[in-house]
CHARMM internal coordinates of N, CA and C (Angstrom, degrees):
IC EDIT
DIST 1 N 1 CA 1.4522
DIST 1 CA 1 C 1.5205
ANGL 1 N 1 CA 1 C 108.74
DIST 1 C 2 N 1.3059
ANGL 1 CA 1 C 2 N 115.43
DIHE 1 N 1 CA 1 C 2 N 141.87
DIST 2 N 2 CA 1.4596
ANGL 1 C 2 N 2 CA 122.18
DIHE 1 CA 1 C 2 N 2 CA 175.21
DIST 2 CA 2 C 1.5261
ANGL 2 N 2 CA 2 C 107.79
DIHE 1 C 2 N 2 CA 2 C -102.56
DIST 2 C 3 N 1.3261
ANGL 2 CA 2 C 3 N 116.77
DIHE 2 N 2 CA 2 C 3 N 114.16
DIST 3 N 3 CA 1.4673
ANGL 2 C 3 N 3 CA 119.16
DIHE 2 CA 2 C 3 N 3 CA -177.00
DIST 3 CA 3 C 1.5173
ANGL 3 N 3 CA 3 C 111.93
DIHE 2 C 3 N 3 CA 3 C -61.11
DIST 3 C 4 N 1.3070
ANGL 3 CA 3 C 4 N 118.11
DIHE 3 N 3 CA 3 C 4 N -23.28
DIST 4 N 4 CA 1.4647
ANGL 3 C 4 N 4 CA 121.43
DIHE 3 CA 3 C 4 N 4 CA -179.14
DIST 4 CA 4 C 1.5374
ANGL 4 N 4 CA 4 C 112.16
DIHE 3 C 4 N 4 CA 4 C -64.16
DIST 4 C 5 N 1.3273
ANGL 4 CA 4 C 5 N 116.61
DIHE 4 N 4 CA 4 C 5 N -18.04
DIST 5 N 5 CA 1.4594
ANGL 4 C 5 N 5 CA 120.74
DIHE 4 CA 4 C 5 N 5 CA 176.64
DIST 5 CA 5 C 1.5339
ANGL 5 N 5 CA 5 C 111.79
DIHE 4 C 5 N 5 CA 5 C -77.34
DIST 5 C 6 N 1.3366
ANGL 5 CA 5 C 6 N 117.17
DIHE 5 N 5 CA 5 C 6 N -14.86
DIST 6 N 6 CA 1.4635
ANGL 5 C 6 N 6 CA 121.34
DIHE 5 CA 5 C 6 N 6 CA -175.87
DIST 6 CA 6 C 1.5217
ANGL 6 N 6 CA 6 C 113.77
DIHE 5 C 6 N 6 CA 6 C -118.21
DIST 6 C 7 N 1.3090
ANGL 6 CA 6 C 7 N 117.77
DIHE 6 N 6 CA 6 C 7 N -21.65
DIST 7 N 7 CA 1.4611
ANGL 6 C 7 N 7 CA 121.26
DIHE 6 CA 6 C 7 N 7 CA -178.24
DIST 7 CA 7 C 1.5253
ANGL 7 N 7 CA 7 C 108.63
DIHE 6 C 7 N 7 CA 7 C -97.13
DIST 7 C 8 N 1.3335
ANGL 7 CA 7 C 8 N 115.57
DIHE 7 N 7 CA 7 C 8 N 126.35
DIST 8 N 8 CA 1.4641
ANGL 7 C 8 N 8 CA 120.34
DIHE 7 CA 7 C 8 N 8 CA 179.90
DIST 8 CA 8 C 1.5258
ANGL 8 N 8 CA 8 C 109.23
DIHE 7 C 8 N 8 CA 8 C -121.01
DIST 8 C 9 N 1.3078
ANGL 8 CA 8 C 9 N 115.05
DIHE 8 N 8 CA 8 C 9 N 146.55
DIST 9 N 9 CA 1.4581
ANGL 8 C 9 N 9 CA 121.17
DIHE 8 CA 8 C 9 N 9 CA 176.22
DIST 9 CA 9 C 1.5193
ANGL 9 N 9 CA 9 C 107.51
DIHE 8 C 9 N 9 CA 9 C -127.72
DIST 9 C 10 N 1.3304
ANGL 9 CA 9 C 10 N 114.68
DIHE 9 N 9 CA 9 C 10 N 117.19
DIST 10 N 10 CA 1.4543
ANGL 9 C 10 N 10 CA 121.99
DIHE 9 CA 9 C 10 N 10 CA -178.77
DIST 10 CA 10 C 1.5262
ANGL 10 N 10 CA 10 C 107.30
DIHE 9 C 10 N 10 CA 10 C -130.91
DIST 10 C 11 N 1.3318
ANGL 10 CA 10 C 11 N 117.59
DIHE 10 N 10 CA 10 C 11 N 117.61
DIST 11 N 11 CA 1.4614
ANGL 10 C 11 N 11 CA 119.98
DIHE 10 CA 10 C 11 N 11 CA -177.92
DIST 11 CA 11 C 1.5299
ANGL 11 N 11 CA 11 C 114.04
DIHE 10 C 11 N 11 CA 11 C -56.70
DIST 11 C 12 N 1.3336
ANGL 11 CA 11 C 12 N 117.41
DIHE 11 N 11 CA 11 C 12 N -21.28
DIST 12 N 12 CA 1.4618
ANGL 11 C 12 N 12 CA 121.44
DIHE 11 CA 11 C 12 N 12 CA -178.48
DIST 12 CA 12 C 1.5301
ANGL 12 N 12 CA 12 C 112.77
DIHE 11 C 12 N 12 CA 12 C -91.65
DIST 12 C 13 N 1.3138
ANGL 12 CA 12 C 13 N 116.59
DIHE 12 N 12 CA 12 C 13 N 0.74
DIST 13 N 13 CA 1.4658
ANGL 12 C 13 N 13 CA 120.40
DIHE 12 CA 12 C 13 N 13 CA -177.81
DIST 13 CA 13 C 1.5244
ANGL 13 N 13 CA 13 C 109.46
DIHE 12 C 13 N 13 CA 13 C -125.23
DIST 13 C 14 N 1.3213
ANGL 13 CA 13 C 14 N 116.18
DIHE 13 N 13 CA 13 C 14 N 123.86
DIST 14 N 14 CA 1.4677
ANGL 13 C 14 N 14 CA 123.08
DIHE 13 CA 13 C 14 N 14 CA 177.63
DIST 14 CA 14 C 1.5311
ANGL 14 N 14 CA 14 C 111.92
DIHE 13 C 14 N 14 CA 14 C 51.12
DIST 14 C 15 N 1.3271
ANGL 14 CA 14 C 15 N 115.77
DIHE 14 N 14 CA 14 C 15 N 37.91
DIST 15 N 15 CA 1.4542
ANGL 14 C 15 N 15 CA 120.90
DIHE 14 CA 14 C 15 N 15 CA 176.14
DIST 15 CA 15 C 1.5145
ANGL 15 N 15 CA 15 C 114.51
DIHE 14 C 15 N 15 CA 15 C 64.66
DIST 15 C 16 N 1.3166
ANGL 15 CA 15 C 16 N 117.21
DIHE 15 N 15 CA 15 C 16 N 24.46
DIST 16 N 16 CA 1.4573
ANGL 15 C 16 N 16 CA 121.14
DIHE 15 CA 15 C 16 N 16 CA 178.97
DIST 16 CA 16 C 1.5168
ANGL 16 N 16 CA 16 C 114.12
DIHE 15 C 16 N 16 CA 16 C 82.07
DIST 16 C 17 N 1.3365
ANGL 16 CA 16 C 17 N 116.66
DIHE 16 N 16 CA 16 C 17 N 9.82
DIST 17 N 17 CA 1.4619
ANGL 16 C 17 N 17 CA 119.72
DIHE 16 CA 16 C 17 N 17 CA 177.39
DIST 17 CA 17 C 1.5299
ANGL 17 N 17 CA 17 C 109.63
DIHE 16 C 17 N 17 CA 17 C -69.91
DIST 17 C 18 N 1.3206
ANGL 17 CA 17 C 18 N 117.22
DIHE 17 N 17 CA 17 C 18 N 150.79
DIST 18 N 18 CA 1.4661
ANGL 17 C 18 N 18 CA 119.60
DIHE 17 CA 17 C 18 N 18 CA 177.33
DIST 18 CA 18 C 1.5265
ANGL 18 N 18 CA 18 C 110.25
DIHE 17 C 18 N 18 CA 18 C -66.88
DIST 18 C 19 N 1.3174
ANGL 18 CA 18 C 19 N 115.61
DIHE 18 N 18 CA 18 C 19 N 125.59
DIST 19 N 19 CA 1.4646
ANGL 18 C 19 N 19 CA 122.69
DIHE 18 CA 18 C 19 N 19 CA -177.35
DIST 19 CA 19 C 1.5247
ANGL 19 N 19 CA 19 C 110.29
DIHE 18 C 19 N 19 CA 19 C -116.14
DIST 19 C 20 N 1.3008
ANGL 19 CA 19 C 20 N 114.28
DIHE 19 N 19 CA 19 C 20 N 165.36
DIST 20 N 20 CA 1.4634
ANGL 19 C 20 N 20 CA 121.06
DIHE 19 CA 19 C 20 N 20 CA 178.34
DIST 20 CA 20 C 1.5216
ANGL 20 N 20 CA 20 C 109.40
DIHE 19 C 20 N 20 CA 20 C -91.45
DIST 20 C 21 N 1.3110
ANGL 20 CA 20 C 21 N 116.14
DIHE 20 N 20 CA 20 C 21 N 116.50
DIST 21 N 21 CA 1.4722
ANGL 20 C 21 N 21 CA 124.35
DIHE 20 CA 20 C 21 N 21 CA 175.30
DIST 21 CA 21 C 1.5249
ANGL 21 N 21 CA 21 C 113.84
DIHE 20 C 21 N 21 CA 21 C 46.53
DIST 21 C 22 N 1.3106
ANGL 21 CA 21 C 22 N 117.13
DIHE 21 N 21 CA 21 C 22 N 37.85
DIST 22 N 22 CA 1.4582
ANGL 21 C 22 N 22 CA 119.97
DIHE 21 CA 21 C 22 N 22 CA 177.58
DIST 22 CA 22 C 1.5117
ANGL 22 N 22 CA 22 C 114.10
DIHE 21 C 22 N 22 CA 22 C 76.60
DIST 22 C 23 N 1.3299
ANGL 22 CA 22 C 23 N 116.81
DIHE 22 N 22 CA 22 C 23 N 3.51
DIST 23 N 23 CA 1.4584
ANGL 22 C 23 N 23 CA 121.00
DIHE 22 CA 22 C 23 N 23 CA 177.45
DIST 23 CA 23 C 1.5341
ANGL 23 N 23 CA 23 C 108.67
DIHE 22 C 23 N 23 CA 23 C -79.08
DIST 23 C 24 N 1.3100
ANGL 23 CA 23 C 24 N 116.95
DIHE 23 N 23 CA 23 C 24 N 173.42
DIST 24 N 24 CA 1.4616
ANGL 23 C 24 N 24 CA 120.74
DIHE 23 CA 23 C 24 N 24 CA -178.63
DIST 24 CA 24 C 1.5309
ANGL 24 N 24 CA 24 C 113.12
DIHE 23 C 24 N 24 CA 24 C -86.85
DIST 24 C 25 N 1.3168
ANGL 24 CA 24 C 25 N 117.43
DIHE 24 N 24 CA 24 C 25 N 6.50
DIST 25 N 25 CA 1.4642
ANGL 24 C 25 N 25 CA 120.65
DIHE 24 CA 24 C 25 N 25 CA 177.27
DIST 25 CA 25 C 1.5264
ANGL 25 N 25 CA 25 C 108.37
DIHE 24 C 25 N 25 CA 25 C -96.10
DIST 25 C 26 N 1.3294
ANGL 25 CA 25 C 26 N 115.30
DIHE 25 N 25 CA 25 C 26 N 130.89
DIST 26 N 26 CA 1.4611
ANGL 25 C 26 N 26 CA 119.74
DIHE 25 CA 25 C 26 N 26 CA -174.68
DIST 26 CA 26 C 1.5322
ANGL 26 N 26 CA 26 C 111.36
DIHE 25 C 26 N 26 CA 26 C -96.17
DIST 26 C 27 N 1.3112
ANGL 26 CA 26 C 27 N 113.45
DIHE 26 N 26 CA 26 C 27 N 164.83
DIST 27 N 27 CA 1.4650
ANGL 26 C 27 N 27 CA 120.37
DIHE 26 CA 26 C 27 N 27 CA 172.73
DIST 27 CA 27 C 1.5242
ANGL 27 N 27 CA 27 C 108.87
DIHE 26 C 27 N 27 CA 27 C -56.64
DIST 27 C 28 N 1.3294
ANGL 27 CA 27 C 28 N 115.98
DIHE 27 N 27 CA 27 C 28 N -43.09
DIST 28 N 28 CA 1.4647
ANGL 27 C 28 N 28 CA 120.49
DIHE 27 CA 27 C 28 N 28 CA -178.27
DIST 28 CA 28 C 1.5228
ANGL 28 N 28 CA 28 C 111.90
DIHE 27 C 28 N 28 CA 28 C -63.52
DIST 28 C 29 N 1.3425
ANGL 28 CA 28 C 29 N 117.55
DIHE 28 N 28 CA 28 C 29 N -35.58
DIST 29 N 29 CA 1.4669
ANGL 28 C 29 N 29 CA 120.33
DIHE 28 CA 28 C 29 N 29 CA 176.01
DIST 29 CA 29 C 1.5227
ANGL 29 N 29 CA 29 C 109.79
DIHE 28 C 29 N 29 CA 29 C -58.59
DIST 29 C 30 N 1.3179
ANGL 29 CA 29 C 30 N 116.20
DIHE 29 N 29 CA 29 C 30 N -48.39
DIST 30 N 30 CA 1.4611
ANGL 29 C 30 N 30 CA 120.90
DIHE 29 CA 29 C 30 N 30 CA -178.40
DIST 30 CA 30 C 1.5198
ANGL 30 N 30 CA 30 C 110.53
DIHE 29 C 30 N 30 CA 30 C -63.13
DIST 30 C 31 N 1.3329
ANGL 30 CA 30 C 31 N 116.85
DIHE 30 N 30 CA 30 C 31 N -43.32
DIST 31 N 31 CA 1.4625
ANGL 30 C 31 N 31 CA 119.94
DIHE 30 CA 30 C 31 N 31 CA 179.21
DIST 31 CA 31 C 1.5282
ANGL 31 N 31 CA 31 C 111.09
DIHE 30 C 31 N 31 CA 31 C -62.13
DIST 31 C 32 N 1.3159
ANGL 31 CA 31 C 32 N 117.21
DIHE 31 N 31 CA 31 C 32 N -39.93
DIST 32 N 32 CA 1.4649
ANGL 31 C 32 N 32 CA 120.59
DIHE 31 CA 31 C 32 N 32 CA 178.16
DIST 32 CA 32 C 1.5259
ANGL 32 N 32 CA 32 C 111.17
DIHE 31 C 32 N 32 CA 32 C -64.70
DIST 32 C 33 N 1.3206
ANGL 32 CA 32 C 33 N 117.43
DIHE 32 N 32 CA 32 C 33 N -40.42
DIST 33 N 33 CA 1.4691
ANGL 32 C 33 N 33 CA 120.22
DIHE 32 CA 32 C 33 N 33 CA 177.76
DIST 33 CA 33 C 1.5224
ANGL 33 N 33 CA 33 C 110.42
DIHE 32 C 33 N 33 CA 33 C -61.58
DIST 33 C 34 N 1.3195
ANGL 33 CA 33 C 34 N 116.27
DIHE 33 N 33 CA 33 C 34 N -45.76
DIST 34 N 34 CA 1.4643
ANGL 33 C 34 N 34 CA 119.97
DIHE 33 CA 33 C 34 N 34 CA 179.06
DIST 34 CA 34 C 1.5239
ANGL 34 N 34 CA 34 C 110.96
DIHE 33 C 34 N 34 CA 34 C -64.38
DIST 34 C 35 N 1.3297
ANGL 34 CA 34 C 35 N 117.09
DIHE 34 N 34 CA 34 C 35 N -40.62
DIST 35 N 35 CA 1.4687
ANGL 34 C 35 N 35 CA 120.86
DIHE 34 CA 34 C 35 N 35 CA 179.54
DIST 35 CA 35 C 1.5279
ANGL 35 N 35 CA 35 C 112.19
DIHE 34 C 35 N 35 CA 35 C -66.43
DIST 35 C 36 N 1.3257
ANGL 35 CA 35 C 36 N 116.68
DIHE 35 N 35 CA 35 C 36 N -24.94
DIST 36 N 36 CA 1.4737
ANGL 35 C 36 N 36 CA 120.00
DIHE 35 CA 35 C 36 N 36 CA 178.96
DIST 36 CA 36 C 1.5319
ANGL 36 N 36 CA 36 C 111.20
DIHE 35 C 36 N 36 CA 36 C -89.65
DIST 36 C 37 N 1.3235
ANGL 36 CA 36 C 37 N 115.30
DIHE 36 N 36 CA 36 C 37 N 15.93
DIST 37 N 37 CA 1.4716
ANGL 36 C 37 N 37 CA 123.28
DIHE 36 CA 36 C 37 N 37 CA 176.15
DIST 37 CA 37 C 1.5194
ANGL 37 N 37 CA 37 C 115.04
DIHE 36 C 37 N 37 CA 37 C 75.31
DIST 37 C 38 N 1.3269
ANGL 37 CA 37 C 38 N 117.95
DIHE 37 N 37 CA 37 C 38 N 15.91
DIST 38 N 38 CA 1.4688
ANGL 37 C 38 N 38 CA 118.44
DIHE 37 CA 37 C 38 N 38 CA 170.73
DIST 38 CA 38 C 1.5224
ANGL 38 N 38 CA 38 C 107.62
DIHE 37 C 38 N 38 CA 38 C -71.08
DIST 38 C 39 N 1.3094
ANGL 38 CA 38 C 39 N 116.44
DIHE 38 N 38 CA 38 C 39 N 140.02
DIST 39 N 39 CA 1.4546
ANGL 38 C 39 N 39 CA 120.13
DIHE 38 CA 38 C 39 N 39 CA 175.96
DIST 39 CA 39 C 1.5279
ANGL 39 N 39 CA 39 C 109.21
DIHE 38 C 39 N 39 CA 39 C -83.86
DIST 39 C 40 N 1.2979
ANGL 39 CA 39 C 40 N 115.68
DIHE 39 N 39 CA 39 C 40 N 165.26
DIST 40 N 40 CA 1.4688
ANGL 39 C 40 N 40 CA 119.89
DIHE 39 CA 39 C 40 N 40 CA 175.32
DIST 40 CA 40 C 1.5305
ANGL 40 N 40 CA 40 C 110.00
DIHE 39 C 40 N 40 CA 40 C -57.30
DIST 40 C 41 N 1.3241
ANGL 40 CA 40 C 41 N 115.84
DIHE 40 N 40 CA 40 C 41 N -43.35
DIST 41 N 41 CA 1.4711
ANGL 40 C 41 N 41 CA 119.36
DIHE 40 CA 40 C 41 N 41 CA -179.28
DIST 41 CA 41 C 1.5243
ANGL 41 N 41 CA 41 C 111.72
DIHE 40 C 41 N 41 CA 41 C -62.03
DIST 41 C 42 N 1.3294
ANGL 41 CA 41 C 42 N 117.07
DIHE 41 N 41 CA 41 C 42 N -39.43
DIST 42 N 42 CA 1.4674
ANGL 41 C 42 N 42 CA 120.26
DIHE 41 CA 41 C 42 N 42 CA 178.29
DIST 42 CA 42 C 1.5318
ANGL 42 N 42 CA 42 C 111.02
DIHE 41 C 42 N 42 CA 42 C -65.15
DIST 42 C 43 N 1.3156
ANGL 42 CA 42 C 43 N 116.06
DIHE 42 N 42 CA 42 C 43 N -41.61
DIST 43 N 43 CA 1.4675
ANGL 42 C 43 N 43 CA 119.80
DIHE 42 CA 42 C 43 N 43 CA 178.41
DIST 43 CA 43 C 1.5237
ANGL 43 N 43 CA 43 C 109.88
DIHE 42 C 43 N 43 CA 43 C -62.32
DIST 43 C 44 N 1.3174
ANGL 43 CA 43 C 44 N 116.33
DIHE 43 N 43 CA 43 C 44 N -46.34
DIST 44 N 44 CA 1.4654
ANGL 43 C 44 N 44 CA 120.50
DIHE 43 CA 43 C 44 N 44 CA -178.96
DIST 44 CA 44 C 1.5277
ANGL 44 N 44 CA 44 C 111.69
DIHE 43 C 44 N 44 CA 44 C -65.53
DIST 44 C 45 N 1.3048
ANGL 44 CA 44 C 45 N 116.79
DIHE 44 N 44 CA 44 C 45 N -32.91
DIST 45 N 45 CA 1.4662
ANGL 44 C 45 N 45 CA 120.53
DIHE 44 CA 44 C 45 N 45 CA 177.56
DIST 45 CA 45 C 1.5335
ANGL 45 N 45 CA 45 C 110.77
DIHE 44 C 45 N 45 CA 45 C -70.68
DIST 45 C 46 N 1.3452
ANGL 45 CA 45 C 46 N 116.17
DIHE 45 N 45 CA 45 C 46 N -40.77
DIST 46 N 46 CA 1.4719
ANGL 45 C 46 N 46 CA 120.56
DIHE 45 CA 45 C 46 N 46 CA -179.78
DIST 46 CA 46 C 1.5242
ANGL 46 N 46 CA 46 C 112.82
DIHE 45 C 46 N 46 CA 46 C -73.85
DIST 46 C 47 N 1.3172
ANGL 46 CA 46 C 47 N 116.40
DIHE 46 N 46 CA 46 C 47 N -27.25
DIST 47 N 47 CA 1.4681
ANGL 46 C 47 N 47 CA 121.78
DIHE 46 CA 46 C 47 N 47 CA -177.93
DIST 47 CA 47 C 1.5335
ANGL 47 N 47 CA 47 C 108.33
DIHE 46 C 47 N 47 CA 47 C -129.22
DIST 47 C 48 N 1.3237
ANGL 47 CA 47 C 48 N 117.43
DIHE 47 N 47 CA 47 C 48 N 79.10
DIST 48 N 48 CA 1.4651
ANGL 47 C 48 N 48 CA 121.32
DIHE 47 CA 47 C 48 N 48 CA -172.54
DIST 48 CA 48 C 1.5316
ANGL 48 N 48 CA 48 C 114.79
DIHE 47 C 48 N 48 CA 48 C -62.94
DIST 48 C 49 N 1.3113
ANGL 48 CA 48 C 49 N 117.47
DIHE 48 N 48 CA 48 C 49 N -15.83
DIST 49 N 49 CA 1.4646
ANGL 48 C 49 N 49 CA 120.14
DIHE 48 CA 48 C 49 N 49 CA 177.84
DIST 49 CA 49 C 1.5274
ANGL 49 N 49 CA 49 C 112.01
DIHE 48 C 49 N 49 CA 49 C -80.38
DIST 49 C 50 N 1.3299
ANGL 49 CA 49 C 50 N 116.99
DIHE 49 N 49 CA 49 C 50 N -10.10
DIST 50 N 50 CA 1.4643
ANGL 49 C 50 N 50 CA 120.31
DIHE 49 CA 49 C 50 N 50 CA 175.89
DIST 50 CA 50 C 1.5216
ANGL 50 N 50 CA 50 C 110.33
DIHE 49 C 50 N 50 CA 50 C -84.77
DIST 50 C 51 N 1.3179
ANGL 50 CA 50 C 51 N 114.36
DIHE 50 N 50 CA 50 C 51 N 157.09
DIST 51 N 51 CA 1.4596
ANGL 50 C 51 N 51 CA 121.68
DIHE 50 CA 50 C 51 N 51 CA 177.53
DIST 51 CA 51 C 1.5217
ANGL 51 N 51 CA 51 C 108.79
DIHE 50 C 51 N 51 CA 51 C -122.86
DIST 51 C 52 N 1.3142
ANGL 51 CA 51 C 52 N 116.09
DIHE 51 N 51 CA 51 C 52 N 157.10
DIST 52 N 52 CA 1.4586
ANGL 51 C 52 N 52 CA 121.90
DIHE 51 CA 51 C 52 N 52 CA 178.79
DIST 52 CA 52 C 1.5409
ANGL 52 N 52 CA 52 C 110.93
DIHE 51 C 52 N 52 CA 52 C -50.64
DIST 52 C 53 N 1.3229
ANGL 52 CA 52 C 53 N 116.26
DIHE 52 N 52 CA 52 C 53 N -40.68
DIST 53 N 53 CA 1.4633
ANGL 52 C 53 N 53 CA 121.07
DIHE 52 CA 52 C 53 N 53 CA -178.85
DIST 53 CA 53 C 1.5280
ANGL 53 N 53 CA 53 C 112.28
DIHE 52 C 53 N 53 CA 53 C -65.34
DIST 53 C 54 N 1.3323
ANGL 53 CA 53 C 54 N 116.99
DIHE 53 N 53 CA 53 C 54 N -26.24
DIST 54 N 54 CA 1.4648
ANGL 53 C 54 N 54 CA 120.69
DIHE 53 CA 53 C 54 N 54 CA 177.68
DIST 54 CA 54 C 1.5318
ANGL 54 N 54 CA 54 C 110.39
DIHE 53 C 54 N 54 CA 54 C -65.90
DIST 54 C 55 N 1.3227
ANGL 54 CA 54 C 55 N 116.00
DIHE 54 N 54 CA 54 C 55 N -41.36
DIST 55 N 55 CA 1.4630
ANGL 54 C 55 N 55 CA 120.27
DIHE 54 CA 54 C 55 N 55 CA 179.08
DIST 55 CA 55 C 1.5224
ANGL 55 N 55 CA 55 C 109.81
DIHE 54 C 55 N 55 CA 55 C -66.52
DIST 55 C 56 N 1.3115
ANGL 55 CA 55 C 56 N 116.36
DIHE 55 N 55 CA 55 C 56 N -43.64
DIST 56 N 56 CA 1.4656
ANGL 55 C 56 N 56 CA 120.19
DIHE 55 CA 55 C 56 N 56 CA 177.33
DIST 56 CA 56 C 1.5231
ANGL 56 N 56 CA 56 C 110.56
DIHE 55 C 56 N 56 CA 56 C -61.36
DIST 56 C 57 N 1.3233
ANGL 56 CA 56 C 57 N 117.11
DIHE 56 N 56 CA 56 C 57 N -41.96
DIST 57 N 57 CA 1.4641
ANGL 56 C 57 N 57 CA 120.66
DIHE 56 CA 56 C 57 N 57 CA 179.30
DIST 57 CA 57 C 1.5268
ANGL 57 N 57 CA 57 C 111.17
DIHE 56 C 57 N 57 CA 57 C -62.68
DIST 57 C 58 N 1.3328
ANGL 57 CA 57 C 58 N 117.26
DIHE 57 N 57 CA 57 C 58 N -39.13
DIST 58 N 58 CA 1.4657
ANGL 57 C 58 N 58 CA 120.60
DIHE 57 CA 57 C 58 N 58 CA 178.55
DIST 58 CA 58 C 1.5226
ANGL 58 N 58 CA 58 C 110.52
DIHE 57 C 58 N 58 CA 58 C -62.99
DIST 58 C 59 N 1.3214
ANGL 58 CA 58 C 59 N 116.79
DIHE 58 N 58 CA 58 C 59 N -42.29
DIST 59 N 59 CA 1.4599
ANGL 58 C 59 N 59 CA 120.58
DIHE 58 CA 58 C 59 N 59 CA 178.45
DIST 59 CA 59 C 1.5285
ANGL 59 N 59 CA 59 C 111.32
DIHE 58 C 59 N 59 CA 59 C -66.60
DIST 59 C 60 N 1.3131
ANGL 59 CA 59 C 60 N 116.55
DIHE 59 N 59 CA 59 C 60 N -41.07
DIST 60 N 60 CA 1.4657
ANGL 59 C 60 N 60 CA 120.44
DIHE 59 CA 59 C 60 N 60 CA 178.40
DIST 60 CA 60 C 1.5263
ANGL 60 N 60 CA 60 C 110.82
DIHE 59 C 60 N 60 CA 60 C -64.06
DIST 60 C 61 N 1.3233
ANGL 60 CA 60 C 61 N 116.31
DIHE 60 N 60 CA 60 C 61 N -41.75
DIST 61 N 61 CA 1.4641
ANGL 60 C 61 N 61 CA 121.03
DIHE 60 CA 60 C 61 N 61 CA 178.28
DIST 61 CA 61 C 1.5252
ANGL 61 N 61 CA 61 C 110.00
DIHE 60 C 61 N 61 CA 61 C -60.66
DIST 61 C 62 N 1.3247
ANGL 61 CA 61 C 62 N 116.62
DIHE 61 N 61 CA 61 C 62 N -47.02
DIST 62 N 62 CA 1.4651
ANGL 61 C 62 N 62 CA 120.90
DIHE 61 CA 61 C 62 N 62 CA -179.07
DIST 62 CA 62 C 1.5252
ANGL 62 N 62 CA 62 C 111.09
DIHE 61 C 62 N 62 CA 62 C -63.18
DIST 62 C 63 N 1.3129
ANGL 62 CA 62 C 63 N 117.35
DIHE 62 N 62 CA 62 C 63 N -41.90
DIST 63 N 63 CA 1.4616
ANGL 62 C 63 N 63 CA 120.82
DIHE 62 CA 62 C 63 N 63 CA 179.23
DIST 63 CA 63 C 1.5242
ANGL 63 N 63 CA 63 C 110.76
DIHE 62 C 63 N 63 CA 63 C -64.73
DIST 63 C 64 N 1.3124
ANGL 63 CA 63 C 64 N 116.68
DIHE 63 N 63 CA 63 C 64 N -42.06
DIST 64 N 64 CA 1.4571
ANGL 63 C 64 N 64 CA 120.83
DIHE 63 CA 63 C 64 N 64 CA 179.98
DIST 64 CA 64 C 1.5313
ANGL 64 N 64 CA 64 C 110.53
DIHE 63 C 64 N 64 CA 64 C -65.89
DIST 64 C 65 N 1.3042
ANGL 64 CA 64 C 65 N 116.53
DIHE 64 N 64 CA 64 C 65 N -41.34
DIST 65 N 65 CA 1.4647
ANGL 64 C 65 N 65 CA 120.90
DIHE 64 CA 64 C 65 N 65 CA 178.36
DIST 65 CA 65 C 1.5289
ANGL 65 N 65 CA 65 C 111.00
DIHE 64 C 65 N 65 CA 65 C -63.65
DIST 65 C 66 N 1.3169
ANGL 65 CA 65 C 66 N 116.56
DIHE 65 N 65 CA 65 C 66 N -43.07
DIST 66 N 66 CA 1.4717
ANGL 65 C 66 N 66 CA 121.33
DIHE 65 CA 65 C 66 N 66 CA 178.82
DIST 66 CA 66 C 1.5308
ANGL 66 N 66 CA 66 C 110.24
DIHE 65 C 66 N 66 CA 66 C -62.71
DIST 66 C 67 N 1.3060
ANGL 66 CA 66 C 67 N 115.79
DIHE 66 N 66 CA 66 C 67 N -44.93
DIST 67 N 67 CA 1.4701
ANGL 66 C 67 N 67 CA 120.82
DIHE 66 CA 66 C 67 N 67 CA 179.38
DIST 67 CA 67 C 1.5274
ANGL 67 N 67 CA 67 C 109.93
DIHE 66 C 67 N 67 CA 67 C -61.28
DIST 67 C 68 N 1.3111
ANGL 67 CA 67 C 68 N 116.07
DIHE 67 N 67 CA 67 C 68 N -42.54
DIST 68 N 68 CA 1.4577
ANGL 67 C 68 N 68 CA 121.09
DIHE 67 CA 67 C 68 N 68 CA -179.98
DIST 68 CA 68 C 1.5287
ANGL 68 N 68 CA 68 C 110.34
DIHE 67 C 68 N 68 CA 68 C -63.56
DIST 68 C 69 N 1.3302
ANGL 68 CA 68 C 69 N 117.45
DIHE 68 N 68 CA 68 C 69 N -41.26
DIST 69 N 69 CA 1.4517
ANGL 68 C 69 N 69 CA 121.10
DIHE 68 CA 68 C 69 N 69 CA 179.56
DIST 69 CA 69 C 1.5219
ANGL 69 N 69 CA 69 C 111.74
DIHE 68 C 69 N 69 CA 69 C -66.24
DIST 69 C 70 N 1.3269
ANGL 69 CA 69 C 70 N 117.11
DIHE 69 N 69 CA 69 C 70 N -38.36
DIST 70 N 70 CA 1.4558
ANGL 69 C 70 N 70 CA 120.90
DIHE 69 CA 69 C 70 N 70 CA 179.45
DIST 70 CA 70 C 1.5198
ANGL 70 N 70 CA 70 C 111.41
DIHE 69 C 70 N 70 CA 70 C -66.29
DIST 70 C 71 N 1.3092
ANGL 70 CA 70 C 71 N 116.30
DIHE 70 N 70 CA 70 C 71 N -41.09
DIST 71 N 71 CA 1.4634
ANGL 70 C 71 N 71 CA 120.80
DIHE 70 CA 70 C 71 N 71 CA 179.92
DIST 71 CA 71 C 1.5267
ANGL 71 N 71 CA 71 C 110.98
DIHE 70 C 71 N 71 CA 71 C -63.50
DIST 71 C 72 N 1.3098
ANGL 71 CA 71 C 72 N 116.42
DIHE 71 N 71 CA 71 C 72 N -40.27
DIST 72 N 72 CA 1.4638
ANGL 71 C 72 N 72 CA 120.42
DIHE 71 CA 71 C 72 N 72 CA -176.35
DIST 72 CA 72 C 1.5243
ANGL 72 N 72 CA 72 C 113.11
DIHE 71 C 72 N 72 CA 72 C -82.03
DIST 72 C 73 N 1.3212
ANGL 72 CA 72 C 73 N 117.81
DIHE 72 N 72 CA 72 C 73 N -14.25
DIST 73 N 73 CA 1.4652
ANGL 72 C 73 N 73 CA 119.26
DIHE 72 CA 72 C 73 N 73 CA 179.30
DIST 73 CA 73 C 1.5302
ANGL 73 N 73 CA 73 C 111.95
DIHE 72 C 73 N 73 CA 73 C -93.55
DIST 73 C 74 N 1.3259
ANGL 73 CA 73 C 74 N 116.01
DIHE 73 N 73 CA 73 C 74 N -10.61
DIST 74 N 74 CA 1.4774
ANGL 73 C 74 N 74 CA 119.97
DIHE 73 CA 73 C 74 N 74 CA -178.51
DIST 74 CA 74 C 1.5081
ANGL 74 N 74 CA 74 C 112.83
DIHE 73 C 74 N 74 CA 74 C -80.12
END
COOR INIT
IC SEED 1 N 1 CA 1 C
IC BUILD
């Protein structure tokens, strides 16, 4: 899966934060839910418009961003 197919960035939506498929939920929202020990199933139950692939895309986006930051800070 290519996370770029699911992550959208629109300056007019959520201050230009990366969002899931143009929805108002951001990558950071999903990461915070996971960091607070919510399971994927709990997230999907609380937000029925999300899909399993959306959570994976958020994680892939975060990993890619972290990798990019590490490369440029070295």
